[in-house]
VOLO-185948 format. One record per residue: x, y, z of N, C-alpha, C in turn; residue in three letters; residue number from 0. Coordinates in Angstrom, 3 decimals. Layout:
residues N
+----------+----------+----------+----------+----------+----------+----------+----------+----------+------+-----+
!      n_u !      n_v !      n_w !     ca_u !     ca_v !     ca_w !      c_u !      c_v !      c_w ! code ! pos !
+----------+----------+----------+----------+----------+----------+----------+----------+----------+------+-----+
!        X !        Y !        Z !        X !        Y !        Z !        X !        Y !        Z !  ALA ! NUM !
...
+----------+----------+----------+----------+----------+----------+----------+----------+----------+------+-----+
END
This chain:
residues 132
+----------+----------+----------+----------+----------+----------+----------+----------+----------+------+-----+
!      n_u !      n_v !      n_w !     ca_u !     ca_v !     ca_w !      c_u !      c_v !      c_w ! code ! pos !
+----------+----------+----------+----------+----------+----------+----------+----------+----------+------+-----+
! -127.356 !   26.793 !  -72.966 ! -126.551 !   26.815 !  -74.155 ! -126.460 !   25.409 !  -74.769 !  MET !   0 !
! -126.441 !   24.326 !  -73.947 ! -126.392 !   22.963 !  -74.457 ! -127.650 !   22.655 !  -75.255 !  ILE !   1 !
! -128.782 !   23.102 !  -74.778 ! -130.024 !   22.845 !  -75.517 ! -130.017 !   23.544 !  -76.862 !  THR !   2 !
! -129.312 !   24.625 !  -76.975 ! -129.235 !   25.348 !  -78.234 ! -128.483 !   24.551 !  -79.293 !  LYS !   3 !
! -127.435 !   23.794 !  -78.919 ! -126.638 !   23.015 !  -79.876 ! -127.106 !   21.562 !  -80.024 !  PHE !   4 !
! -128.016 !   21.157 !  -79.229 ! -128.425 !   19.758 !  -79.246 ! -129.044 !   19.358 !  -80.581 !  ARG !   5 !
! -129.969 !   20.044 !  -81.105 ! -130.626 !   19.677 !  -82.365 ! -129.699 !   19.828 !  -83.580 !  LYS !   6 !
! -128.931 !   20.926 !  -83.691 ! -128.026 !   20.989 !  -84.839 ! -126.943 !   19.909 !  -84.804 !  PRO !   7 !
! -126.490 !   19.554 !  -83.620 ! -125.490 !   18.500 !  -83.499 ! -126.078 !   17.147 !  -83.912 !  LEU !   8 !
! -127.307 !   16.896 !  -83.512 ! -127.992 !   15.658 !  -83.903 ! -128.219 !   15.613 !  -85.407 !  LEU !   9 !
! -128.614 !   16.739 !  -85.977 ! -128.827 !   16.810 !  -87.427 ! -127.517 !   16.582 !  -88.171 !  ALA !  10 !
! -126.421 !   17.175 !  -87.675 ! -125.118 !   16.982 !  -88.299 ! -124.657 !   15.532 !  -88.189 !  LEU !  11 !
! -124.901 !   14.907 !  -87.050 ! -124.539 !   13.511 !  -86.848 ! -125.323 !   12.596 !  -87.798 !  LEU !  12 !
! -126.606 !   12.796 !  -87.928 ! -127.442 !   11.988 !  -88.832 ! -127.041 !   12.224 !  -90.279 !  ILE !  13 !
! -126.767 !   13.482 !  -90.647 ! -126.372 !   13.794 !  -92.019 ! -125.041 !   13.136 !  -92.368 !  ALA !  14 !
! -124.080 !   13.194 !  -91.465 ! -122.790 !   12.564 !  -91.756 ! -122.916 !   11.028 !  -91.787 !  SER !  15 !
! -123.732 !   10.484 !  -90.922 ! -123.979 !    9.036 !  -90.925 ! -124.590 !    8.589 !  -92.246 !  PHE !  16 !
! -125.608 !    9.275 !  -92.711 ! -126.265 !    8.929 !  -93.976 ! -125.324 !    9.128 !  -95.163 !  MET !  17 !
! -124.543 !   10.214 !  -95.138 ! -123.620 !   10.475 !  -96.245 ! -122.552 !    9.387 !  -96.324 !  ALA !  18 !
! -122.097 !    8.916 !  -95.188 ! -121.068 !    7.888 !  -95.182 ! -121.605 !    6.562 !  -95.711 !  PHE !  19 !
! -122.775 !    6.126 !  -95.257 ! -123.289 !    4.818 !  -95.660 ! -123.984 !    4.817 !  -97.011 !  PHE !  20 !
! -124.571 !    5.909 !  -97.409 ! -125.245 !    5.945 !  -98.706 ! -124.227 !    6.034 !  -99.831 !  VAL !  21 !
! -123.132 !    6.756 !  -99.610 ! -122.148 !    6.926 ! -100.682 ! -121.051 !    5.871 ! -100.678 !  THR !  22 !
! -121.033 !    4.992 !  -99.695 ! -119.999 !    3.963 !  -99.688 ! -120.283 !    2.946 ! -100.791 !  SER !  23 !
! -119.245 !    2.407 ! -101.422 ! -119.471 !    1.467 ! -102.530 ! -120.020 !    0.128 ! -102.024 !  PRO !  24 !
! -120.862 !   -0.444 ! -102.825 ! -121.414 !   -1.762 ! -102.500 ! -120.470 !   -2.837 ! -103.021 !  ALA !  25 !
! -120.311 !   -3.893 ! -102.270 ! -119.445 !   -4.987 ! -102.703 ! -120.304 !   -6.210 ! -102.975 !  THR !  26 !
! -119.917 !   -6.964 ! -103.960 ! -120.643 !   -8.180 ! -104.315 ! -119.636 !   -9.221 ! -104.783 !  ALA !  27 !
! -120.021 !  -10.474 ! -104.635 ! -119.139 !  -11.552 ! -105.068 ! -119.989 !  -12.762 ! -105.438 !  ALA !  28 !
! -119.372 !  -13.696 ! -106.139 ! -120.073 !  -14.935 ! -106.492 ! -120.157 !  -15.809 ! -105.249 !  MET !  29 !
! -121.294 !  -16.448 ! -105.064 ! -121.510 !  -17.320 ! -103.923 ! -121.787 !  -18.722 ! -104.454 !  VAL !  30 !
! -121.143 !  -19.708 ! -103.843 ! -121.345 !  -21.082 ! -104.275 ! -122.758 !  -21.526 ! -103.941 !  GLN !  31 !
! -123.356 !  -22.224 ! -104.849 ! -124.704 !  -22.714 ! -104.658 ! -124.670 !  -23.974 ! -103.806 !  SER !  32 !
! -125.285 !  -23.921 ! -102.641 ! -125.340 !  -25.098 ! -101.783 ! -126.311 !  -26.124 ! -102.329 !  LEU !  33 !
! -127.330 !  -25.668 ! -103.017 ! -128.325 !  -26.587 ! -103.549 ! -127.721 !  -27.519 ! -104.587 !  THR !  34 !
! -126.919 !  -26.975 ! -105.498 ! -126.361 !  -27.816 ! -106.550 ! -125.366 !  -28.833 ! -105.988 !  SER !  35 !
! -124.551 !  -28.426 ! -105.016 ! -123.604 !  -29.379 ! -104.449 ! -124.331 !  -30.429 ! -103.624 !  SER !  36 !
! -125.414 !  -30.039 ! -102.955 ! -126.206 !  -31.001 ! -102.177 ! -126.889 !  -32.006 ! -103.103 !  HIS !  37 !
! -127.423 !  -31.514 ! -104.218 ! -128.078 !  -32.410 ! -105.167 ! -127.077 !  -33.372 ! -105.794 !  GLU !  38 !
! -125.877 !  -32.901 ! -106.072 ! -124.851 !  -33.769 ! -106.648 ! -124.467 !  -34.862 ! -105.654 !  ALA !  39 !
! -124.313 !  -34.491 ! -104.381 ! -123.991 !  -35.476 ! -103.346 ! -125.144 !  -36.470 ! -103.198 !  HIS !  40 !
! -126.373 !  -35.968 ! -103.246 ! -127.549 !  -36.826 ! -103.110 ! -127.626 !  -37.835 ! -104.263 !  HIS !  41 !
! -127.368 !  -37.376 ! -105.470 ! -127.384 !  -38.272 ! -106.629 ! -126.273 !  -39.311 ! -106.531 !  ALA !  42 !
! -125.109 !  -38.914 ! -106.022 ! -123.987 !  -39.841 ! -105.865 ! -124.318 !  -40.916 ! -104.832 !  ASP !  43 !
! -124.924 !  -40.524 ! -103.720 ! -125.305 !  -41.484 ! -102.679 ! -126.354 !  -42.445 ! -103.213 !  VAL !  44 !
! -127.326 !  -41.929 ! -103.964 ! -128.384 !  -42.789 ! -104.502 ! -127.804 !  -43.805 ! -105.489 !  LYS !  45 !
! -126.886 !  -43.374 ! -106.345 ! -126.305 !  -44.319 ! -107.308 ! -125.458 !  -45.368 ! -106.591 !  SER !  46 !
! -124.761 !  -44.975 ! -105.534 ! -123.981 !  -45.931 ! -104.744 ! -124.897 !  -46.944 ! -104.070 !  THR !  47 !
! -126.015 !  -46.448 ! -103.518 ! -126.979 !  -47.348 ! -102.880 ! -127.557 !  -48.334 ! -103.885 !  ASP !  48 !
! -127.908 !  -47.860 ! -105.069 ! -128.472 !  -48.752 ! -106.084 ! -127.445 !  -49.794 ! -106.541 !  LEU !  49 !
! -126.173 !  -49.396 ! -106.640 ! -125.123 !  -50.358 ! -107.003 ! -124.987 !  -51.443 ! -105.936 !  ASP !  50 !
! -125.056 !  -51.035 ! -104.665 ! -124.956 !  -51.992 ! -103.566 ! -126.120 !  -52.968 ! -103.593 !  THR !  51 !
! -127.316 !  -52.461 ! -103.834 ! -128.504 !  -53.325 ! -103.896 ! -128.395 !  -54.288 ! -105.071 !  ILE !  52 !
! -127.944 !  -53.798 ! -106.225 ! -127.813 !  -54.669 ! -107.397 ! -126.791 !  -55.782 ! -107.149 !  GLN !  53 !
! -125.686 !  -55.450 ! -106.467 ! -124.694 !  -56.487 ! -106.152 ! -125.283 !  -57.532 ! -105.208 !  ARG !  54 !
! -126.103 !  -57.084 ! -104.255 ! -126.731 !  -58.031 ! -103.332 ! -127.754 !  -58.894 ! -104.050 !  ALA !  55 !
! -128.467 !  -58.319 ! -105.002 ! -129.463 !  -59.088 ! -105.747 ! -128.812 !  -60.100 ! -106.688 !  LEU !  56 !
! -127.552 !  -59.896 ! -107.029 ! -126.832 !  -60.859 ! -107.859 ! -126.347 !  -62.060 ! -107.052 !  GLU !  57 !
! -126.434 !  -61.973 ! -105.733 ! -126.054 !  -63.073 ! -104.864 ! -126.988 !  -64.262 ! -105.111 !  ASN !  58 !
! -126.433 !  -65.469 ! -105.179 ! -127.230 !  -66.657 ! -105.497 ! -128.291 !  -66.939 ! -104.440 !  LYS !  59 !
! -127.952 !  -66.746 ! -103.169 ! -128.928 !  -66.994 ! -102.111 ! -130.128 !  -66.066 ! -102.220 !  LEU !  60 !
! -129.872 !  -64.808 ! -102.510 ! -130.968 !  -63.846 ! -102.642 ! -131.832 !  -64.205 ! -103.843 !  VAL !  61 !
! -131.191 !  -64.558 ! -104.952 ! -131.950 !  -64.922 ! -106.152 ! -132.823 !  -66.154 ! -105.903 !  GLN !  62 !
! -132.278 !  -67.150 ! -105.208 ! -133.048 !  -68.359 ! -104.925 ! -134.252 !  -68.052 ! -104.035 !  GLU !  63 !
! -134.042 !  -67.232 ! -103.010 ! -135.141 !  -66.883 ! -102.107 ! -136.229 !  -66.104 ! -102.837 !  LYS !  64 !
! -135.833 !  -65.162 ! -103.667 ! -136.829 !  -64.378 ! -104.392 ! -137.605 !  -65.247 ! -105.388 !  LEU !  65 !
! -136.910 !  -66.186 ! -106.048 ! -137.604 !  -67.105 ! -106.948 ! -138.552 !  -68.015 ! -106.183 !  ARG !  66 !
! -138.145 !  -68.401 ! -104.975 ! -139.006 !  -69.263 ! -104.157 ! -140.306 !  -68.552 ! -103.777 !  ALA !  67 !
! -140.253 !  -67.242 ! -103.645 ! -141.461 !  -66.476 ! -103.330 ! -142.223 !  -66.068 ! -104.581 !  TYR !  68 !
! -141.756 !  -66.466 ! -105.747 ! -142.481 !  -66.234 ! -106.993 ! -142.292 !  -64.852 ! -107.584 !  GLY !  69 !
! -141.177 !  -64.204 ! -107.307 ! -140.922 !  -62.876 ! -107.856 ! -140.048 !  -62.981 ! -109.091 !  LEU !  70 !
! -140.387 !  -62.197 ! -110.084 ! -139.573 !  -62.140 ! -111.295 ! -138.605 !  -60.960 ! -111.193 !  THR !  71 !
! -137.611 !  -60.964 ! -112.071 ! -136.640 !  -59.876 ! -112.077 ! -137.290 !  -58.549 ! -112.442 !  GLN !  72 !
! -138.293 !  -58.582 ! -113.329 ! -138.982 !  -57.351 ! -113.716 ! -139.745 !  -56.744 ! -112.540 !  ASP !  73 !
! -140.386 !  -57.585 ! -111.727 ! -141.108 !  -57.087 ! -110.550 ! -140.142 !  -56.444 ! -109.560 !  GLU !  74 !
! -139.011 !  -57.059 ! -109.370 ! -138.013 !  -56.524 ! -108.433 ! -137.482 !  -55.183 ! -108.940 !  ILE !  75 !
! -137.158 !  -55.109 ! -110.223 ! -136.633 !  -53.863 ! -110.789 ! -137.662 !  -52.739 ! -110.738 !  ASN !  76 !
! -138.920 !  -53.059 ! -111.025 ! -139.951 !  -52.015 ! -110.975 ! -140.145 !  -51.506 ! -109.554 !  SER !  77 !
! -140.052 !  -52.407 ! -108.574 ! -140.201 !  -51.978 ! -107.185 ! -139.002 !  -51.149 ! -106.740 !  LYS !  78 !
! -137.811 !  -51.508 ! -107.185 ! -136.628 !  -50.717 ! -106.837 ! -136.719 !  -49.302 ! -107.394 !  LEU !  79 !
! -137.279 !  -49.162 ! -108.590 ! -137.407 !  -47.841 ! -109.202 ! -138.448 !  -46.985 ! -108.491 !  GLU !  80 !
! -139.467 !  -47.618 ! -107.904 ! -140.530 !  -46.848 ! -107.257 ! -140.268 !  -46.585 ! -105.774 !  SER !  81 !
! -139.150 !  -47.083 ! -105.247 ! -138.839 !  -46.876 ! -103.834 ! -138.377 !  -45.443 ! -103.581 !  MET !  82 !
! -138.660 !  -44.941 ! -102.383 ! -138.188 !  -43.617 ! -102.004 ! -136.697 !  -43.691 ! -101.689 !  THR !  83 !
! -136.080 !  -42.521 ! -101.561 ! -134.645 !  -42.472 ! -101.262 ! -134.336 !  -43.097 !  -99.908 !  ASP !  84 !
! -135.210 !  -42.875 !  -98.945 ! -134.988 !  -43.429 !  -97.612 ! -135.079 !  -44.958 !  -97.641 !  GLN !  85 !
! -136.054 !  -45.497 !  -98.360 ! -136.185 !  -46.948 !  -98.473 ! -134.978 !  -47.536 !  -99.202 !  GLN !  86 !
! -134.521 !  -46.859 ! -100.241 ! -133.357 !  -47.330 ! -100.989 ! -132.122 !  -47.359 ! -100.102 !  THR !  87 !
! -131.935 !  -46.324 !  -99.297 ! -130.772 !  -46.271 !  -98.410 ! -130.841 !  -47.371 !  -97.351 !  HIS !  88 !
! -132.030 !  -47.621 !  -96.797 ! -132.206 !  -48.680 !  -95.799 ! -131.900 !  -50.050 !  -96.396 !  LEU !  89 !
! -132.386 !  -50.276 !  -97.595 ! -132.143 !  -51.547 !  -98.271 ! -130.660 !  -51.706 !  -98.621 !  LEU !  90 !
! -130.000 !  -50.607 !  -98.989 ! -128.565 !  -50.670 !  -99.301 ! -127.751 !  -50.992 !  -98.056 !  ALA !  91 !
! -128.145 !  -50.432 !  -96.913 ! -127.435 !  -50.747 !  -95.679 ! -127.582 !  -52.224 !  -95.335 !  GLN !  92 !
! -128.784 !  -52.775 !  -95.529 ! -128.988 !  -54.200 !  -95.273 ! -128.209 !  -55.042 !  -96.284 !  ALA !  93 !
! -128.113 !  -54.565 !  -97.510 ! -127.403 !  -55.309 !  -98.559 ! -125.903 !  -55.322 !  -98.313 !  SER !  94 !
! -125.362 !  -54.274 !  -97.720 ! -123.926 !  -54.251 !  -97.437 ! -123.543 !  -55.361 !  -96.476 !  GLU !  95 !
! -124.423 !  -55.668 !  -95.551 ! -124.151 !  -56.742 !  -94.603 ! -124.151 !  -58.088 !  -95.306 !  LYS !  96 !
! -124.969 !  -58.224 !  -96.332 ! -125.004 !  -59.472 !  -97.107 ! -123.689 !  -59.654 !  -97.850 !  VAL !  97 !
! -123.169 !  -58.562 !  -98.388 ! -121.956 !  -58.643 !  -99.202 ! -120.690 !  -58.767 !  -98.367 !  LEU !  98 !
! -120.765 !  -58.494 !  -97.075 ! -119.562 !  -58.483 !  -96.242 ! -118.946 !  -59.861 !  -96.100 !  ALA !  99 !
! -119.757 !  -60.884 !  -95.862 ! -119.226 !  -62.237 !  -95.692 ! -118.466 !  -62.366 !  -94.391 !  GLY ! 100 !
! -117.830 !  -63.508 !  -94.171 ! -117.071 !  -63.698 !  -92.950 ! -117.096 !  -65.140 !  -92.520 !  GLY ! 101 !
! -116.887 !  -65.385 !  -91.206 ! -116.859 !  -66.732 !  -90.657 ! -118.252 !  -67.302 !  -90.465 !  GLY ! 102 !
! -118.368 !  -68.274 !  -89.519 ! -119.638 !  -68.931 !  -89.257 ! -120.698 !  -67.966 !  -88.761 !  GLY ! 103 !
! -120.309 !  -67.099 !  -87.839 ! -121.262 !  -66.103 !  -87.338 ! -121.607 !  -65.120 !  -88.448 !  ILE ! 104 !
! -120.614 !  -64.760 !  -89.236 ! -120.862 !  -63.858 !  -90.367 ! -121.811 !  -64.471 !  -91.375 !  GLY ! 105 !
! -121.675 !  -65.779 !  -91.601 ! -122.576 !  -66.464 !  -92.523 ! -123.995 !  -66.472 !  -91.978 !  THR ! 106 !
! -124.131 !  -66.756 !  -90.687 ! -125.454 !  -66.743 !  -90.056 ! -126.083 !  -65.362 !  -90.151 !  LEU ! 107 !
! -125.299 !  -64.338 !  -89.867 ! -125.808 !  -62.969 !  -89.976 ! -126.153 !  -62.648 !  -91.431 !  ILE ! 108 !
! -125.326 !  -63.104 !  -92.352 ! -125.602 !  -62.886 !  -93.774 ! -126.906 !  -63.525 !  -94.207 !  GLY ! 109 !
! -127.153 !  -64.766 !  -93.758 ! -128.411 !  -65.447 !  -94.104 ! -129.594 !  -64.701 !  -93.508 !  VAL ! 110 !
! -129.449 !  -64.243 !  -92.260 ! -130.534 !  -63.489 !  -91.635 ! -130.800 !  -62.176 !  -92.366 !  LEU ! 111 !
! -129.745 !  -61.516 !  -92.810 ! -129.928 !  -60.272 !  -93.559 ! -130.573 !  -60.550 !  -94.907 !  VAL ! 112 !
! -130.199 !  -61.661 !  -95.534 ! -130.832 !  -62.035 !  -96.807 ! -132.320 !  -62.270 !  -96.592 !  ILE ! 113 !
! -132.660 !  -62.986 !  -95.536 ! -134.080 !  -63.218 !  -95.235 ! -134.780 !  -61.888 !  -94.990 !  ILE ! 114 !
! -134.130 !  -60.976 !  -94.252 ! -134.694 !  -59.654 !  -94.011 ! -134.884 !  -58.902 !  -95.316 !  LEU ! 115 !
! -133.908 !  -58.979 !  -96.196 ! -133.996 !  -58.324 !  -97.497 ! -135.161 !  -58.864 !  -98.306 !  LEU ! 116 !
! -135.325 !  -60.174 !  -98.309 ! -136.432 !  -60.793 !  -99.044 ! -137.772 !  -60.371 !  -98.440 !  VAL ! 117 !
! -137.864 !  -60.341 !  -97.113 ! -139.112 !  -59.946 !  -96.456 ! -139.447 !  -58.488 !  -96.772 !  ILE ! 118 !
! -138.440 !  -57.621 !  -96.753 ! -138.685 !  -56.211 !  -97.070 ! -139.187 !  -56.064 !  -98.492 !  VAL ! 119 !
! -138.575 !  -56.767 !  -99.428 ! -139.013 !  -56.686 ! -100.829 ! -140.426 !  -57.227 ! -100.976 !  ILE ! 120 !
! -140.723 !  -58.341 ! -100.297 ! -142.066 !  -58.900 ! -100.383 ! -143.109 !  -57.961 !  -99.787 !  LEU ! 121 !
! -142.795 !  -57.342 !  -98.669 ! -143.729 !  -56.391 !  -98.057 ! -143.940 !  -55.190 !  -98.963 !  LYS ! 122 !
! -142.879 !  -54.729 !  -99.615 ! -143.017 !  -53.591 ! -100.532 ! -143.847 !  -53.948 ! -101.757 !  LEU ! 123 !
! -143.854 !  -55.226 ! -102.133 ! -144.656 !  -55.678 ! -103.264 ! -146.051 !  -56.127 ! -102.834 !  LEU ! 124 !
! -146.384 !  -55.920 ! -101.552 ! -147.681 !  -56.296 ! -100.982 ! -147.970 !  -57.794 ! -101.102 !  ASN ! 125 !
! -146.955 !  -58.595 ! -100.967 ! -147.109 !  -60.053 ! -100.938 ! -147.229 !  -60.480 !  -99.487 !  LYS ! 126 !
! -147.953 !  -61.592 !  -99.246 ! -148.111 !  -62.111 !  -97.893 ! -147.159 !  -63.286 !  -97.676 !  GLU ! 127 !
! -146.654 !  -63.387 !  -96.454 ! -145.778 !  -64.483 !  -96.086 ! -146.560 !  -65.343 !  -95.104 !  ILE ! 128 !
! -146.791 !  -66.604 !  -95.493 ! -147.543 !  -67.518 !  -94.646 ! -146.603 !  -68.659 !  -94.273 !  ILE ! 129 !
! -146.366 !  -68.835 !  -92.977 ! -145.507 !  -69.898 !  -92.484 ! -146.397 !  -70.917 !  -91.793 !  ILE ! 130 !
! -146.312 !  -72.176 !  -92.255 ! -147.160 !  -73.226 !  -91.672 ! -146.353 !  -74.122 !  -90.800 !  LYS ! 131 !
+----------+----------+----------+----------+----------+----------+----------+----------+----------+------+-----+
END
């Protein structure tokens, strides 16, 4: 007798399952775009990095070193525009250390960071550094 009801019971179960899910209303809602918020954050970080680099380039020590290596302001600006986001962020991190200032050790670290900044810019411009 169980085998007699097995197939109709299965058919009734499948029919009720399909009727319940097919006729249930669909719900939808607005979803925030992660791409647009990520791009906005990315643009904000890039502009902050460029501001930090520009402040470091306004430093007299950096300007003197770059002039000593024969770089013009136009060459520096063109190289900054052609840098990737990762290079810009790395240079901004190095520039923040230049702008920090401090005591004697801070000054020594600042000078070393300035030299590092100048070397990075020179390498990006494919200039050679020859120390005799």
